[in-house]
C-alpha positions, -999 to +999 in steps of 0.1 A: +694+261+289+663+260+265+629+274+271+613+241+281+639+236+309+636+269+325+595+266+328+602+229+342+621+244+367+600+274+371+566+250+376+586+230+402+600+256+421+566+274+424+553+235+436+577+233+461+566+273+475+536+263+469+537+236+488+561+252+521+537+281+523+504+268+519+483+241+538+446+224+541+429+222+571+400+204+584+373+224+605+368+206+637+334+214+639+317+210+602+348+185+586+349+211+558+380+212+544+400+249+535+428+257+523+449+287+535+482+308+537+510+291+565+525+315+587+561+297+581+571+273+561+566+238+564+564+205+546+532+194+565+498+198+541+467+186+558+458+203+594+432+183+619+420+185+656+423+147+671+398+166+696+374+181+674+343+189+696+345+163+718+349+163+755+385+145+754+413+162+769+447+166+757+465+141+778+436+111+769+455+115+735+484+094+722+516+106+712+510+110+677+477+125+680+494+152+709+519+163+676+488+167+650+467+187+678+495+209+684+499+215+649+463+223+645+467+247+672+499+263+658+487+266+620+448+270+625+431+279+657+460+302+674+456+325+640+415+322+645+407+298+612+382+277+632+366+285+658 
């Protein structure tokens, strides 16, 4: 293999690893975006809280919003990134 092929494979591999182990979360109070390192690999990139700082109950969310909230809790709130 030539140097260009090796470089291309290295860049693509690095991008995939970065995507699996890094993500962006939207702070639930200030709506700022923050880059963070995930505790386990997942393809999901953006994490946000559908509840935010409102008084909405988890049971009142739609099925998609419940999934988003679970991801946000697991990757952000449980790791004390957004208090």
